[in-house]
Every structure is written in C-alpha cells, then in structure tokens.
C-alpha positions in Angstrom: 56.1 200.9 -113.6 56.5 201.2 -109.9 59.7 203.1 -108.5 60.2 200.7 -105.4 59.2 197.4 -104.5 55.6 197.3 -103.1 55.3 196.7 -99.1 52.9 193.7 -97.9 50.0 194.7 -95.6 51.9 193.7 -92.5 54.9 195.8 -93.5 52.7 198.8 -94.1 51.1 198.2 -90.5 54.6 197.9 -88.9 55.5 201.3 -90.3 52.6 202.9 -89.6 52.9 201.7 -86.2 56.8 202.6 -85.9 55.5 206.5 -87.2 53.2 206.5 -84.5 55.7 205.5 -82.0 58.3 208.1 -82.7 55.5 210.7 -81.8 55.9 212.5 -78.8 52.1 213.5 -78.1 50.6 209.9 -78.9 52.9 208.3 -77.0 51.3 210.0 -73.8 48.3 211.4 -74.5 44.9 212.4 -72.5 41.6 211.2 -73.9 38.0 212.2 -72.8 35.1 210.3 -73.8 32.3 208.1 -72.6 32.7 204.2 -72.5 30.8 202.1 -75.0 31.1 198.4 -75.8 33.0 197.7 -72.0 34.2 194.0 -72.1 36.1 192.8 -69.1 37.9 189.4 -70.6 38.5 186.7 -68.5 42.3 187.6 -68.5 41.9 190.4 -66.6 42.2 192.4 -69.8 39.5 195.3 -70.6 38.4 195.9 -74.0 36.0 199.0 -74.9 35.2 202.2 -76.6 35.7 205.7 -76.1 32.6 208.0 -78.2 31.7 211.5 -78.0 29.2 213.4 -80.0 30.5 212.7 -83.6 33.4 210.0 -83.0 34.7 206.7 -81.7 38.1 205.0 -80.2 38.9 201.6 -79.9 40.8 201.1 -76.6 41.9 198.2 -74.2 43.3 198.5 -70.9 45.8 195.7 -69.9 45.5 193.7 -66.5 48.5 195.2 -64.8 47.2 198.6 -65.2 43.2 197.6 -64.8 44.2 195.8 -61.5 45.0 199.7 -60.4 41.3 201.1 -61.0 39.9 202.6 -58.5 36.2 202.3 -60.1 34.1 199.8 -61.8 34.2 201.2 -65.3 30.8 200.6 -66.9 28.9 201.6 -70.5 27.7 205.4 -70.2 30.3 206.4 -67.9 32.7 209.3 -69.2 36.2 209.1 -68.3 39.4 210.4 -68.6 42.2 208.4 -70.1 45.9 208.2 -70.5 47.8 206.0 -72.9 49.5 205.8 -76.1 48.1 205.6 -79.8 49.6 202.6 -81.5 48.3 200.2 -84.3 47.0 196.3 -83.8 48.9 195.0 -86.8 46.6 192.1 -87.0 43.6 194.2 -87.8 45.8 197.3 -89.1 43.4 199.5 -86.4 45.0 201.8 -84.3 43.9 202.1 -80.6 44.6 204.0 -77.3 46.6 201.8 -75.3 44.9 202.9 -71.6 47.8 203.1 -69.0 45.4 204.9 -66.4 41.8 206.1 -66.6 39.5 208.3 -64.1 36.3 208.8 -64.0 34.7 212.0 -65.6 31.3 212.1 -64.5 28.0 209.9 -66.0 27.3 209.9 -69.6 23.9 211.4 -71.2 22.7 207.9 -71.8 23.2 206.7 -68.2 21.4 209.8 -66.8 18.8 209.1 -68.8 18.6 205.3 -67.8 18.4 206.1 -64.0 15.9 208.5 -64.6 13.4 206.7 -66.3 14.2 203.9 -64.2 13.7 205.6 -61.0 10.2 207.0 -62.6 9.1 203.7 -63.8 10.1 202.1 -60.7 7.9 204.7 -58.2 5.3 203.7 -60.5 5.0 200.3 -59.3 6.3 198.8 -63.0 8.9 196.7 -61.5 7.0 195.4 -58.3 7.5 191.9 -57.9 3.6 191.3 -56.6 2.6 192.1 -60.5 5.1 189.6 -61.9 3.4 186.7 -63.3 4.4 183.2 -63.0 5.6 181.1 -66.3 4.1 178.4 -67.8 5.3 175.2 -66.9 4.6 173.4 -70.2 4.1 176.5 -72.4 2.4 174.7 -76.1 3.5 178.2 -78.3 6.8 180.1 -77.1 6.9 183.9 -78.8 9.6 185.5 -80.0 10.6 189.1 -80.2 13.7 189.7 -81.8 15.9 190.4 -85.1 15.2 187.3 -87.8 18.8 187.3 -88.2 21.5 186.9 -85.4 23.1 184.7 -82.9 20.2 185.5 -80.7 17.3 184.0 -82.8 19.9 181.1 -83.6 21.0 180.3 -80.2 17.0 180.4 -78.9 16.0 178.0 -81.4 19.0 175.6 -80.9 18.4 175.4 -77.2 14.2 175.0 -77.6 14.6 172.3 -80.3 17.1 170.7 -77.8 15.3 171.2 -74.2 11.5 171.1 -75.2 10.8 169.7 -78.6 6.8 169.7 -77.8 6.4 173.6 -78.1 5.9 175.5 -81.0 7.9 178.5 -81.4 6.7 181.6 -83.3 8.9 184.9 -84.4 8.0 188.1 -84.6 11.1 189.3 -86.7 11.2 193.2 -85.1 14.1 196.2 -85.4 16.6 195.5 -82.2 18.2 198.8 -82.5 18.6 202.1 -84.6 15.2 204.3 -85.7 11.5 202.7 -85.5 13.1 199.9 -83.4 11.4 200.5 -80.0 8.3 201.1 -82.3 8.7 197.6 -83.7 9.3 196.1 -80.6 6.0 197.5 -79.4 4.0 196.5 -81.8 5.1 192.5 -81.9 4.5 192.2 -77.9 0.7 193.9 -78.6 0.2 191.5 -81.3 0.8 188.8 -79.3 -1.4 189.8 -76.9 -4.4 190.9 -79.3 -4.3 187.4 -81.0 -3.7 185.2 -78.0 -1.0 183.5 -80.0 1.4 182.8 -77.4 1.7 181.1 -73.6 5.3 183.1 -73.0 7.2 185.8 -74.7 11.1 186.3 -75.1 11.6 189.8 -76.2 15.4 190.6 -76.7 19.0 190.6 -78.6 22.2 189.9 -78.2 24.8 192.1 -77.1 25.8 195.7 -78.0 26.8 199.3 -76.5 24.7 201.2 -74.6 23.5 202.7 -77.7 22.5 199.7 -79.5 20.6 198.4 -76.9 18.9 201.7 -76.0 15.7 200.3 -77.5 14.8 198.4 -74.2 15.4 201.4 -72.4 12.5 203.2 -74.2 9.6 204.0 -71.8 6.5 203.0 -74.1 8.8 199.4 -74.4 8.7 199.1 -70.6 4.8 199.9 -70.5 4.3 197.3 -73.1 6.0 194.6 -71.6 4.4 195.8 -67.8 0.9 195.7 -69.9 1.3 192.3 -71.7 -1.8 190.2 -70.2 1.2 187.0 -71.6 4.2 186.7 -69.4 7.3 187.7 -70.8 11.3 187.0 -70.4 13.5 190.1 -71.4 16.6 188.4 -72.7 18.8 191.4 -73.7 22.3 191.4 -74.1 25.1 189.9 -71.9 25.0 188.6 -68.3 26.4 192.3 -67.2 23.9 194.0 -69.3 20.8 195.6 -67.6 17.8 197.4 -69.3 14.5 199.2 -68.4 13.2 196.4 -69.9 14.8 194.0 -67.6 13.0 195.5 -65.1 9.4 195.5 -66.0 9.5 191.9 -67.5 7.8 189.0 -65.6 11.6 187.1 -65.2 14.8 188.9 -66.7 17.4 186.5 -68.8 21.0 187.2 -68.6 20.9 186.4 -72.1 18.8 185.1 -74.8 20.2 181.4 -74.8 19.3 181.2 -70.9 15.9 182.5 -71.4 15.1 179.7 -74.1 16.5 177.7 -70.9 14.3 179.2 -68.5 10.8 178.9 -70.7 10.8 175.1 -71.1 11.3 172.7 -68.7 14.2 169.9 -69.7 12.6 167.4 -72.4 15.4 164.7 -70.9 14.6 164.9 -67.0 10.8 164.7 -67.8 11.3 161.5 -69.8 12.8 160.1 -66.8 10.5 160.9 -64.4 7.8 159.4 -66.8 10.1 156.9 -66.8 10.3 156.4 -63.3 6.2 156.4 -62.6 5.8 153.9 -65.2 8.1 151.4 -63.5 6.5 151.8 -60.4 2.9 151.8 -61.7 4.1 148.4 -63.5 5.5 147.0 -60.2 2.3 147.4 -58.7 -0.1 146.0 -61.1 2.6 142.8 -61.4 1.9 142.9 -57.4 -1.7 142.9 -57.8 -2.1 140.3 -60.7 0.2 138.1 -58.6 -2.2 138.4 -55.4 -4.9 137.5 -57.4 -3.5 134.7 -58.8 -2.4 133.2 -56.1 -6.5 134.0 -55.0 -7.7 132.5 -57.5 -5.3 129.3 -57.1 -6.5 129.1 -53.2 -10.2 129.5 -54.5 -9.9 127.0 -57.3 -8.3 124.2 -54.6 -10.6 124.6 -52.7 -13.1 122.9 -55.2 -15.5 125.9 -55.4 -15.0 126.0 -59.3 -15.4 122.4 -59.3 -18.9 122.5 -57.5 -19.8 126.0 -57.4 -23.5 125.3 -56.1 -22.1 123.4 -53.3 -20.0 126.5 -52.3 -23.2 128.4 -52.8 -25.4 126.2 -50.2 -22.3 126.4 -47.7 -22.5 130.3 -47.8 -26.2 130.2 -47.8 -26.4 128.4 -44.3 -23.3 130.1 -42.8 -25.2 133.8 -43.8 -28.7 132.1 -42.1 -26.5 131.2 -38.4 -24.7 134.5 -38.6 -28.4 136.2 -39.1 -29.9 134.2 -36.5 -26.6 135.3 -33.9 -27.4 139.1 -34.6 -30.8 138.3 -33.9 -30.0 137.1 -31.1 -27.8 139.3 -29.9 -30.1 142.3 -30.5 -32.8 140.7 -28.8 -30.7 140.5 -25.8 -29.1 143.8 -25.8 -32.9 145.2 -26.1 -34.3 143.4 -23.1 -31.2 144.3 -20.9 -31.9 148.4 -21.6 -35.6 147.7 -21.1 -34.8 146.3 -17.6 -32.1 149.2 -17.2 -35.2 151.9 -18.0 -37.2 150.4 -15.6 -34.8 150.5 -12.9 -34.2 154.3 -13.3 -37.9 154.9 -13.8 -38.5 153.4 -10.5 -35.8 155.8 -8.8 -36.8 159.0 -10.7 -40.4 158.4 -9.4 -39.3 157.5 -5.7 -37.5 161.2 -6.1 -40.3 163.3 -7.6 -42.0 166.0 -5.4 -45.2 164.8 -7.1 -44.4 161.4 -5.2 -44.3 163.5 -1.9 -47.6 165.0 -2.2 -49.0 162.0 -2.6 -48.1 160.9 0.7 -49.8 163.8 2.5 -46.8 166.4 2.3 -47.6 170.0 0.5 -45.4 172.6 -0.8 -45.8 176.3 0.6 -44.3 179.5 -1.3 -44.6 183.2 -0.6 -46.2 185.6 -3.3 -43.3 186.0 -5.3 -43.3 182.2 -5.7 -40.4 181.3 -3.9 -40.4 178.2 -2.0 -40.4 178.7 2.1 -38.5 176.3 3.7 -38.5 178.3 7.0 -41.5 180.3 9.3 -38.5 183.1 9.8 -39.4 184.3 6.1 -43.2 184.8 7.3 -44.8 187.6 8.6 -48.6 187.7 9.6 -50.5 189.0 6.8 -48.3 187.3 4.4 -49.9 186.1 1.7 -49.0 182.6 0.3 -49.9 179.4 -2.0 -50.2 176.1 -1.1 -49.9 173.1 -3.4 -51.2 169.8 -2.4 -51.4 166.6 -4.6 -54.3 167.2 -6.3 -54.8 171.4 -6.4 -53.6 174.4 -5.0 -54.6 176.5 -2.4 -54.3 180.5 -1.4 -54.4 182.0 2.2 -53.2 184.8 4.7 -50.6 184.1 7.7 -52.8 184.8 10.7 -49.9 184.0 13.0 -46.2 182.7 13.2 -44.9 180.7 15.6 -41.2 178.8 15.5 -40.6 175.5 17.4 -39.0 175.4 20.4 -35.4 173.9 20.7 -34.5 172.1 23.6 
C-alpha cells in the first residue's frame, strides 16, 4: 500500500531537526517578544516562552549563555533574543535556543501591574498597620481556589498532617480566564457575610503572568483589603508576586506554605502538652508525698489515737497565748500613757498661756504684729495687750528705751 517504509516518531523528529538545522535564517535568528512562564532552574538553565498578541514560542537559555546576561529576566519583560530554532526530539516541539538576550522595554501587563500597585499603595491598601494577625488555633479555614489541581491537594494534605483539629471549607472558584476575578471576590464576600471561617487562604498554583492576572485585578485586591477575616495570599511560586499579595494580611510564597502558616504544628503542641503534664504530675506527687509525711508525723504523735487529748492541749496552749498577748498589750498601753503625760507636761511649760498666768503679757501693734522692742513704737500708736484673763486696747503716750551702761 505504501511505497516506502514507515518512519518512527523519533526518526521524524530527528529529520525535522536536521531540516531546520540546514536553514541559515533559523540558525541565527532574532526574535522579539514578551517573556512569559519564566523559570530559572537550579541547574542555571532558564526556561520561558516568548509571546506577542497572537502567538507563543517556547524558548530555553542554557547556563553558559544565561551567565552572561546583564539583567534579571522577569515575566512581562519585552526582549529581543538571538539564537537558533530547533526541535526537542523527545517532545517533538520546536523551540528557540537563546544565545543572547537584551531588554526591549517592559510589557503591557507589567506596566499595568506597576501602575495599579502605585495607586493602591498611595491609598493605604498595603499599609502594615492595617494587617490583621492570624488566629493561633483556627477552628475553620476557608480556602478560595480551584477545586482541582495541585494547590488544593497540597493545602488539604498539609492541613490534615499539621493540625487535624481545624475544619476546612473550600469555596471553588475560577482562578484564571474570564469571570475568574469576579468568582474570587464572590468567595471572599461569602465567607465574610456568613462569618464561616477564622482565616482565609486565597490563591492558586504557578503559571504565567497572564494565568495569574486575576489576582492582579483591582477589585480582588479591594475585596481582600475589606475582608474582616484575615487573608493569606498564596499565588504561584516563590518568585511570583501579585497585587493580592500586597493587599493580604500575609503573603505565602506557595499554597503549601500558606497551609503551614495558618495552623500550628500538631506534633509540637502535643510535645508541649506532654511537658506541662509531666511537670504537673511531678508537682502533684511532691505535694502528695509531703501530705503523707505530715499525716505520718501527726499519726505518730498520738493525735489520731486520742483526739480529745490533742484538743485539750490546744485549748490550754491557746489560753496561755491569749493571756500573754493581753499582758503585752496592757504593758504597751501603760507605756504609751506615761509617754503622753510627759509630753503634755513639756507642752504646757512651753505654752504662752502658761507664761501669761505667771504675770506676763503679750503686746501687738494695730496690725496684730507682736511687738518685741519699743523701737517699733511712737507716741500716739494704738496697741493691744493680752493678759491671762482678757485683752486691753491702749494708746502709747510716751516711749522710753532702757539705758545701756
């Protein structure tokens, strides 16, 4: 039926690779586009896509070429890449093998991202003072993500392993494409309206800047900011940042990390509980042992064999102690009375009234000032004289000073 032998898939891929390798244009080509799906591997190689308005091309830049880059590639950057087009035989897909790359401006999505970020930051949506603390032991955790995929599996797996006492409520949403942002906002508003969660995890797995764009929408960020329930943003991989990350109360680098942040480690809590229980148990044993020793001493003293004798002895001791206290109080009271009498006698001796009773008088001028010298008087001044039994008003007729020999 066929005029030639069929080729295997590998042979076809190899043939296409050889055909492309003989094309001079494809072996040294310049491609302009926007970076997307960028990943820097631990090996040093970089994997990415170049895209424009209608097309996408896979690309790779090996470590030796990547080491010569003068900038750090990011999703959304516009670049000009020089390299060769070839086929990756295993997958049967052609891709651009980049040997050199330069920036060619910033992509439209990146510009939109920076513009919205500056706007919301100026409004205070990212202010740390607005961030709400996460509950230490959440009873219910609300998860806003797609019902299928690695994100929800990782979250559920880690939550069940770390802290099985929390309930998990999933609100399934679209995480990319048309109406996805609206779906996310509706989920956040539902949890707040019903007050049916103590903390929310809002996110998805990794992807291109286009895939994650729902979490860069303004009204998603505002819904997160307005949430009364603390929100942990868990979008993409560690290198991915979205507007939702800045608006949330806490940003987790991945959905798995978010699950670890919202609950304590059950094993650690159990160890702490066991330590506290052990200390309490040891303390209780000590108290019990001291009680046993006291009971033993009490028993050996004979109080338990003849309790009335012990009571009688206590009564006699109490009477003796009461009498001693009474005598001590009476002695102290007499001492205070004697001290008071001596003080009163001294006070009486110093009293001006006592001096007046012995024939002395107290003279004041018209203003009431006590006069100590005739130098403060002149003839005609009005004075007052206080005696032991009354007061006399007088007018000075003459002033004479004592002669000093």
